[in-house]
N, C-alpha and C positions, 0 to 999 in steps of 0.2 A: 488572084492572090499574088502578092509580091514574093520575091525570093526571100527565104528565111535568112536573117542577118546574123543572128547568134543565139546561143542558149542564154536564157535570162533566169534570174532568181525569181522565186515565188513572190518576194516582196515587190519587185518591179512590175511583175505581171498583175498583181493585185491592184497596185496604184493605177495601172493603165485601164483595167476594167472599171474601177471606180470613177476615174476621170471621164471615160467615154460614156458610161451609163448614167452619169449625173444629169445629162440633158434629158428632160422628160419626153422629148420628141423622138428620141432614139430607142430602137428595139434591138434585141440581139437575135441573130440567126445562128443557130447551133446545128452543126452536122457532125454526127459521131459515126466513124467508120471502124469496122472490125474485120480484119483480114481483107479490107478493100475489095469486097466481093462485087465484081462488075462495076467498080468505081461508084457504087451507090451507097449512100449512108444508110445504116440500119436504124438510125434515130435522127429525126429532123424536127426542129421546133423553132418557132419564131414568137417572141414575147417581150414584153417590157420587163426590165429588171426592177424588182421590188427592193432588194437589198443584196449587198455583197459582204460576206464575212471573211475575216482572216483569223486563223487560230493556229496555235502550235500544240501538237500532241507529243506525248513523251516518246512514243515509239515511231511515229511517222513523219516527224518534222512539221513543216508548214502545211496547212490545209486551207484551200480557198473554196468557199461555198457561194454559189450564185443562186439567188432565190427569185422565182417568178411566181405568178398566180397559179400556174399549172404544175411546176416542178421545182425540185432542188437539184442542182448539179454540184457535186463535190469532187475536188481533185487534190489528192494527197501527194506531197513531195516524195514520199517513199515509192510511189507507183508511177509518177509522171514526170517527164521533162517538160519545160515550158519554153516557148519561143514567141517572140513578137515579130510579126511579118507585116510591115506596113502598119495599117490600123487594126489588123487582125491579131487574134491571140490563138496560139496552137498549143494543145496539150498532147504529148505523144507518150505512149506507154513505155516504161522502162523494161517491160517483160516481153513485149511483142512488137516487132518493128512495123507491123501492119495494122496497129490499132492506134487511132488518134482522134482528136476532137478539134474542129475548127470553129471559132467563135468570131462572127463578123458583126459589126455595128452598123445598123441600117436606119 
């Protein structure tokens, strides 16, 4: 993964996810780390994106939801920072510096 360039808005991150996942041949590889235990993700999934939703809640700001056949992943602006790192998307917790999610397009 490339060096993180800067913090990005949820709007920009949503556009990147939609752009990258619009290719039917591309899947996402999601690794979710909590307290970075032995540098191993506690959740790992690889799937085709079925849909990506962007919504604004009254109390939480922007929310991005990524839907696959197997699961829904939601990230609320009130709980996560978002970064674009090369072609990857990173969501990092605002409440815990050792909790983050890396989404790669493969």
